[in-house]
C-alpha positions in Angstrom: -34.4 173.4 -46.1 -34.3 173.9 -49.7 -31.2 171.7 -50.1 -33.5 168.6 -48.0 -36.2 169.1 -50.9 -33.4 169.1 -53.6 -32.1 165.9 -52.2 -35.7 164.1 -52.2 -36.0 165.2 -55.6 -32.8 163.6 -56.7 -33.6 160.4 -55.0 -30.8 161.1 -52.1 -30.9 159.5 -48.8 -31.0 161.9 -46.1 -29.8 162.5 -42.7 -31.2 165.2 -40.6 -31.0 166.6 -37.4 -34.9 165.8 -35.5 -36.4 169.2 -35.9 -39.7 169.6 -36.5 -39.3 171.2 -40.1 -37.2 168.4 -41.3 -39.7 166.0 -40.2 -42.6 168.2 -42.0 -40.5 168.3 -45.1 -38.8 164.7 -45.0 -41.1 162.5 -42.9 -40.1 159.0 -43.5 -37.4 159.8 -46.1 -34.5 160.1 -43.6 -33.0 158.8 -40.8 -32.9 161.2 -38.1 -29.9 162.3 -35.8 -30.4 163.6 -32.4 -30.5 167.7 -32.6 -27.3 169.5 -32.7 -25.7 165.9 -32.1 -22.7 165.7 -34.4 -21.6 162.5 -32.9 -24.8 160.9 -33.5 -24.9 162.4 -36.7 -21.8 161.0 -37.3 -23.2 157.5 -36.2 -26.3 157.8 -38.5 -23.9 158.6 -41.5 -21.9 155.5 -40.9 -25.1 153.6 -40.4 -26.6 154.2 -43.1 -23.2 154.0 -45.5 -23.5 150.1 -44.2 -27.2 149.7 -45.6 -27.1 150.2 -49.9 -30.9 148.9 -49.4 -31.8 151.4 -47.2 -30.4 154.3 -49.2 -32.2 153.2 -51.7 -35.2 152.9 -50.0 -35.0 156.2 -48.1 -34.4 158.0 -52.0 -37.4 156.4 -53.3 -39.5 157.4 -50.2 -38.2 161.0 -50.7 -38.5 161.3 -54.4 -42.1 159.8 -54.1 -42.8 162.7 -51.3 -42.0 165.5 -53.5 -43.7 164.2 -56.4 -47.2 163.5 -54.8 -47.1 166.4 -52.3 -44.2 169.0 -51.9 -43.4 169.8 -55.8 -44.8 173.2 -57.0 -47.7 171.8 -59.0 -48.9 171.0 -55.2 -47.7 173.9 -53.2 -48.2 176.9 -56.1 -51.9 177.6 -54.6 -50.9 177.7 -51.1 -48.4 180.1 -52.0 -50.9 182.2 -53.6 -52.9 182.1 -51.0 -50.8 182.9 -48.4 -49.7 186.1 -50.5 -53.6 186.8 -50.9 -54.3 187.1 -47.1 -51.7 189.1 -46.4 -51.8 191.4 -49.4 -55.2 192.0 -50.5 
């Protein structure tokens, strides 16, 4: 999961298996492959290789998602509140 966020922070296009946790993190910044299907994952890579503009768009969407919602400054209070609920 951390790698996914790092790729988004560096404006890299993402291909991920279609899992709930990937959808929550990447949203529209990824192309999704059928879960556990290596052949579909490979097919998505091949499709994306042939679409440089889509690569750029996915990278841009990912970077914007990090800046707007997922960076530390946006998530810090959420984490602190979870710790407070658990330990106080």
